N, C-alpha and C positions, 0 to 999 in steps of 0.2 A: 813136660814139654821141652824138647831139646832143640838144637840147631839143625836145620836141614843141611847136612854136609854137602850133598850133591848140588843142590840148587841155592847154595849160599852166595850172596852178592850177585845173583842172576836176575837181570831185569826182564820184565815181560816185554815182548816185542810190539804189542799192540798199542796204538796211540789212544790216549784218553782225552786229548784235546788237539785242535789243529795247531800246526807250527806257525801258520800265517798269523799276522797281526791285523789283517783286514777287518775293520770294525763291523762291516755288513755281514761278513762270514761269522764273526763271533756272536752277533745278534741272532743269526739263524741257528747257531749251535745252542744258544740259550733256549730258543723256542723249541727245538726238537729234543733237547735234554728233558724239558718239561713234559712234552708229549710222550716221550719214550717211558718216562717214569709214571705218568698218570693214566696212560691208556694201556690196554692189554695187547694192542696191535704190534706185531713184530715188525711191521712196515716202518714205523718210526725209529726203531732201533737200527734198522738197516740204513735208513737215510742219515741218521746221526753218525754212524760209523763211517759212511762214505764222505761226509763233510770233513772228517778228520784227515782224510788221505792226502798224500802229496799230489802235485799236479800231474806227475807221470802216471800215477795210479788212478787219476780221474780222466781217463782217455776221452777225447771228443767223439761225438756221435753225429753222423751226417743225416740229412733229411732222407736221402735214398735208403740208408740203412734202417731208419725208423719205418719207412713205408714197407720195406721188405720184411722186417721182423713182425710187423703188425698186420700183414696181409691176411692171415688166417684168424685174426682175433674177432670173436663174435661181438656184435653191437659196439663197434669201435667208436661210433659217433657219440656215444654217451660216456666214453671212457677218457681218462686223462693219462697221457704218456709222460712218464717221469724219468728224467736223466739228471743225476747229480754230477754236473760237469757242463761242458760247452756243447751246444747244438750248432753244427756248421751247415753251410749251404752246399749243395752239389749241383753243378750246372748240367751234369749228365741226366738229371731227373727233369724231364720236360714239364710234366704237370704235377703239381703238389695237391694231394687231396685235402679236404677240410679236416684239420687236426687240432686237438687241444693238447699243447705240450707245456710241461712245467720243467724248467731247468735252472741251473745256477747262473748261466749266462747264455746269450745267443749272439751269433755274429750278426752284423747289421742286415746283410742280405737274407740270411735265414729267417730272421724275424719278419722282414718285409714280405717274403714269399708266403709264410704261414698266415699272416694277416690278410694278404691279398687273396688267398684262397678261401677266406671266410672263417679261418680258424683263430685260435687264441694262443699267445705266447705268455705263459704265466711265470711268475717268480715262485720260489719255494715257500715264501711266507703266504702268498695268495693260495697256494696249494693246501697249506695247513688249515686255512679257513674253510676251504671247499671240501677237503677230504681229510679230516683230522686223524682218521684211522687207516687211511689208504684204501678205502673201499672204492671200487670202480676205477682202479688205476692199473697201468701196465708199466712195471719198473724195468727199464733197460739200462745197459751201460756199453760204453765203447770198447773196442778191441785194444787191449793193452800192448799186445805184441805187434801192433801195426807201426810202431815207431821205427824209424830208419835204423836206429842203433841195434835193434834186435837182429838185423840181418847179419851183423858181425859176430854175435855171441856164439861161442862153441867152436871157434876156429880150430881146424886140425885136418889131418889127411882124410880124404874121402867124406868130408863133412859138407862140402859144397856151400861153404859160408863165404861171405863177402870180405875180402881182405881190405885193410885200411891202406889204400894207396892214393897217391896224389892224383894220378892220371892212369889211363888204360893204355898208354903208349908202349913202344918197344923197350924203353929204358926203365920201365917201372914194374918190378916184380913179375916179369913174364915167365921166369923159370922157377917160381916158387912151387915146391912140392915135386919138382922134377930132378933137382940135383941138390946135393948137400950144401953147396956154397950159397944157395938161395933159400935159406930157411930150413927146409927139410926135404928128404928124398923119400918118395913113396915106393 
């Protein structure tokens, strides 16, 4: 057995524990580590991996998106919607149907609207008691690229990306891409 020359001193990129020191998150990790090890369900392994992720990679999910994504789900009333992240409210959604949602956290108004509609807002440890193998659950996640920062990525000619400017006035990068003295000329 020799030394792997190509992958010597190369770290694996995947997290094996969360970077956060939040005691409640660490307790959830303990719980789902146990479930991932002792059950054959892949569901628990997915939840455990998502608990490790950074906040940017745990994108929030709005109530309207939950309603939209689960509109074609059969027997939704008996299922639990799972999101490892934040569930946020959406004022554009006029009526919230009766939903059972399990998430890492809820915004105050989102929780109030779910409960007011006769639904339930569960924590992930309550989910572990109800569905230890993830049966009758719908696993969703938020859109990662919805962050404002993503609008700027990949800037260049003909890319239609958002420049980092202070303002949209006459004095701020209005000639960018049109002449050499202003960044680049197309």
